[in-house]
LOFI-585759 format. One line per field, with one value per residue (C-alpha): x, y, z; residue number from 0; residue in one letter. Coordinates in steps of 0.2 Angstrom, whole numbers, plus 5000, padded with zeros to 4 digits. Layout:
BEGIN
px <- (X	...);
py <- (Y	...);
pz <- (Z	...);
pos <- (NUM	...);
code <- (a	...);
This chain:
BEGIN
px <- (5139	5152	5170	5172	5156	5164	5180	5170	5160	5176	5184	5169	5168	5187	5185	5170	5179	5193	5181	5168	5160	5148	5137	5137	5118	5117	5129	5121	5126	5131	5131	5114	5108	5116	5108	5091	5091	5098	5084	5072	5077	5075	5058	5052	5057	5050	5033	5031	5036	5052	5070	5079	5081	5088	5093	5100	5119	5124	5142	5136	5136	5117	5115	5132	5127	5110	5120	5131	5116	5106	5121	5123	5104	5101	5118	5126	5120	5102	5106	5106	5114	5109	5121	5111	5123	5118	5130	5135	5137	5154	5165	5171	5153	5153	5170	5164	5149	5159	5170	5155	5150	5167	5169	5152	5153	5135	5127	5126	5120	5124	5110	5114	5099	5105	5095	5079	5081	5086	5071	5060	5069	5079	5097	5103	5098	5085	5069	5063	5045	5043	5045	5055	5050	5061	5077	5074	5071	5080	5092	5080	5067	5079	5086	5068	5065	5081	5077	5060	5068	5080	5065	5057	5072	5073	5055	5057	5072	5063	5052	5067	5077	5062	5065	5059	5066	5075	5075	5091	5084	5089	5079	5087	5082	5064	5061	5066	5058	5075	5069	5059	5042	5040	5059	5072	5058	5049	5053	5045	5054	5068	5081	5089	5074	5075	5094	5100	5114	5127	5120	5121	5140	5142	5134	5143	5160	5154	5149	5165	5159	5175	5182	5183	5164	5161	5173	5166	5154	5136	5129	5113	5125	5111	5123	5142	5149	5132	5133	5118	5125	5129	5112	5103	5113	5117	5130	5123	5130	5121	5105	5105	5107	5093	5081	5085	5080	5065	5058	5064	5065	5050	5059	5049	5056	5060	5070	5079	5085	5090	5101	5110	5101	5099	5080	5080	5087	5074	5060	5067	5069	5052	5045	5054	5047	5029	5028	5036	5023	5014	5030	5030	5012	5002	4990	4973	4958	4940	4930	4914	4912	4911	4929	4942	4960	4972	4959	4950	4955	4973	4984	5002	5011	5008	5014	5006	4991	4988	4970	4963	4945);
py <- (4663	4653	4656	4667	4678	4679	4686	4698	4704	4707	4716	4727	4731	4735	4747	4755	4758	4767	4778	4784	4782	4768	4766	4748	4747	4753	4740	4728	4714	4725	4711	4705	4723	4724	4708	4714	4731	4724	4712	4726	4736	4722	4718	4735	4738	4721	4724	4741	4734	4744	4739	4755	4767	4785	4795	4812	4810	4824	4818	4813	4796	4793	4795	4786	4771	4770	4772	4757	4746	4750	4747	4730	4726	4730	4733	4750	4751	4753	4766	4785	4797	4815	4828	4844	4857	4875	4890	4890	4871	4864	4859	4845	4838	4837	4829	4816	4812	4810	4798	4787	4788	4783	4769	4762	4765	4770	4784	4802	4819	4836	4848	4865	4871	4889	4897	4888	4894	4912	4912	4911	4920	4932	4937	4954	4967	4958	4950	4934	4927	4929	4947	4958	4947	4933	4943	4943	4924	4915	4902	4889	4894	4894	4877	4869	4876	4869	4852	4852	4859	4844	4832	4841	4837	4819	4816	4824	4814	4798	4800	4801	4788	4776	4772	4774	4788	4780	4788	4792	4798	4789	4784	4798	4812	4805	4803	4821	4829	4834	4832	4843	4837	4834	4837	4825	4814	4811	4795	4779	4768	4770	4757	4765	4772	4760	4763	4776	4787	4777	4761	4770	4773	4755	4748	4761	4754	4736	4740	4750	4768	4779	4783	4802	4802	4791	4802	4819	4829	4826	4841	4845	4857	4870	4885	4887	4878	4871	4854	4844	4842	4860	4865	4852	4854	4835	4823	4809	4795	4804	4807	4789	4782	4792	4788	4770	4769	4781	4773	4756	4751	4762	4768	4781	4799	4794	4778	4788	4801	4787	4781	4797	4807	4825	4829	4844	4834	4820	4833	4842	4826	4819	4836	4835	4817	4822	4838	4830	4815	4823	4822	4803	4799	4801	4815	4811	4810	4815	4799	4800	4784	4766	4762	4776	4776	4776	4772	4756	4753	4747	4735	4731	4735	4722	4719	4728	4719	4709	4706	4719	4720);
pz <- (5217	5207	5211	5196	5201	5219	5211	5200	5215	5226	5212	5210	5228	5229	5214	5222	5238	5229	5218	5230	5248	5248	5264	5269	5269	5251	5244	5232	5220	5205	5193	5198	5196	5179	5173	5179	5171	5154	5154	5159	5144	5132	5138	5138	5120	5115	5124	5115	5098	5096	5093	5095	5110	5113	5128	5133	5137	5149	5153	5171	5179	5178	5159	5156	5166	5156	5140	5144	5150	5134	5123	5131	5130	5112	5104	5102	5083	5090	5103	5099	5112	5111	5118	5122	5130	5133	5130	5149	5150	5156	5141	5152	5152	5133	5133	5145	5135	5119	5129	5132	5114	5108	5121	5116	5097	5097	5086	5093	5089	5097	5098	5105	5115	5117	5103	5109	5127	5121	5109	5125	5138	5127	5130	5136	5130	5118	5125	5119	5118	5137	5135	5147	5162	5153	5155	5174	5175	5189	5187	5193	5181	5166	5172	5172	5155	5149	5156	5147	5131	5131	5132	5118	5107	5113	5109	5092	5088	5094	5078	5066	5075	5078	5096	5114	5125	5140	5157	5167	5184	5200	5215	5226	5215	5212	5231	5235	5220	5213	5195	5182	5179	5160	5159	5164	5173	5156	5147	5141	5154	5167	5170	5185	5194	5209	5212	5224	5219	5229	5220	5203	5206	5211	5196	5185	5191	5187	5169	5165	5165	5164	5181	5178	5176	5192	5202	5197	5208	5201	5193	5182	5173	5173	5177	5179	5195	5199	5209	5215	5233	5235	5229	5240	5255	5257	5252	5242	5254	5269	5259	5253	5270	5277	5263	5264	5282	5280	5264	5261	5280	5285	5301	5311	5314	5332	5326	5313	5326	5338	5323	5323	5310	5315	5318	5307	5293	5295	5295	5280	5269	5275	5269	5252	5249	5254	5244	5228	5228	5213	5202	5205	5200	5184	5183	5193	5182	5188	5187	5178	5168	5173	5168	5169	5163	5177	5190	5186	5168	5172	5161	5161	5144	5131	5114	5100	5093	5109	5114	5127	5133);
pos <- (0	1	2	3	4	5	6	7	8	9	10	11	12	13	14	15	16	17	18	19	20	21	22	23	24	25	26	27	28	29	30	31	32	33	34	35	36	37	38	39	40	41	42	43	44	45	46	47	48	49	50	51	52	53	54	55	56	57	58	59	60	61	62	63	64	65	66	67	68	69	70	71	72	73	74	75	76	77	78	79	80	81	82	83	84	85	86	87	88	89	90	91	92	93	94	95	96	97	98	99	100	101	102	103	104	105	106	107	108	109	110	111	112	113	114	115	116	117	118	119	120	121	122	123	124	125	126	127	128	129	130	131	132	133	134	135	136	137	138	139	140	141	142	143	144	145	146	147	148	149	150	151	152	153	154	155	156	157	158	159	160	161	162	163	164	165	166	167	168	169	170	171	172	173	174	175	176	177	178	179	180	181	182	183	184	185	186	187	188	189	190	191	192	193	194	195	196	197	198	199	200	201	202	203	204	205	206	207	208	209	210	211	212	213	214	215	216	217	218	219	220	221	222	223	224	225	226	227	228	229	230	231	232	233	234	235	236	237	238	239	240	241	242	243	244	245	246	247	248	249	250	251	252	253	254	255	256	257	258	259	260	261	262	263	264	265	266	267	268	269	270	271	272	273	274	275	276	277	278	279	280	281	282	283	284	285	286	287	288	289	290	291	292	293	294	295	296	297	298	299	300	301	302	303	304	305	306	307	308);
code <- (m	t	p	d	e	n	a	d	h	s	r	t	a	e	t	s	s	r	l	f	e	l	p	p	e	l	a	i	d	a	e	v	a	r	r	v	t	v	g	f	i	r	n	q	l	r	q	a	g	f	e	r	a	l	l	g	l	s	g	g	i	d	s	a	l	v	a	f	l	a	a	e	a	i	g	p	e	r	l	l	c	v	l	m	p	f	r	a	s	s	a	g	s	v	d	d	a	r	t	v	v	e	r	l	g	c	a	s	e	l	v	d	i	s	p	m	v	d	g	y	f	g	r	e	p	d	p	g	a	a	g	m	d	g	l	e	a	s	q	l	r	r	g	n	f	m	a	r	q	r	m	c	v	l	y	d	r	s	v	t	w	g	g	l	v	v	g	t	g	n	k	t	e	a	l	i	g	y	t	t	l	f	g	d	s	a	c	a	f	n	p	i	g	d	l	y	k	s	q	v	r	q	v	a	a	a	v	g	v	p	e	q	i	i	r	k	a	p	s	a	d	l	w	p	g	q	t	d	e	a	e	a	g	f	t	y	p	e	l	d	r	l	l	f	w	m	i	d	k	r	r	t	d	e	e	l	v	a	m	g	f	p	p	a	t	v	e	r	v	k	r	l	v	a	t	s	e	f	k	r	q	v	p	p	v	a	k	l	g	p	r	t	t	g	v	d	y	l	y	p	r	r	r	p	g	s	a	r	r);
């Protein structure tokens, strides 16, 4: 590092320690991560033949970070942030999302998904398309539907905007399956998919995401008062540490317990990772022909018009 880079790294580390808990083993060079992800965004768009991008902006740290990275990569004039609150969403989340839009100077739209969700589940006392069963739907069922409805909106807007949908899910959520298949996990590419939540916070501090967003309790905002950590039963620093040693460092169960992780927690997280594997892979295809997509007909993404055989 140059002296200036060392100074920047020290300032980022100092800011991080003030804003949130960062386990030592999760610390990364935030400026390097920033450069890599910004370059990744540019390359993915170029390879697909697009100049514009869009994403769902919730007011949370993950989507805020991706918005900052995308604006840096392609310019705010080529980025569309779509705010998609539900009737019960926190007003603070919408305010935080608007703060990001104002800070970046990018285009934005607000699409209230309440009528779409109510059209299916209904609203007391009137049933929707799902019939009387829909009125009794659990919060989890409704939350998954909301996530998929938001992605429907994004992909429709991708046509009118002429851009690719950028993913906003982090590595922690992907590994334990805390994501909705074809909902928040759907995207054309994902710049922060290899960053644990603790690392997302670190990079967010480096790029200038507003402090109130970095500090607040992570939430999918699926129902009033819902937080990720309360629902999952873990704090992100604890979970990130365990996943880091379990996945990245490939420690055995015995080694993890010897490091101080409770046996029941190790078993539970191991089970979450295993049972959510289907969410991290493309759908399997029954092989019948000599070359099968996704099996032995595999190519990296290439620029439109490039030669393929």
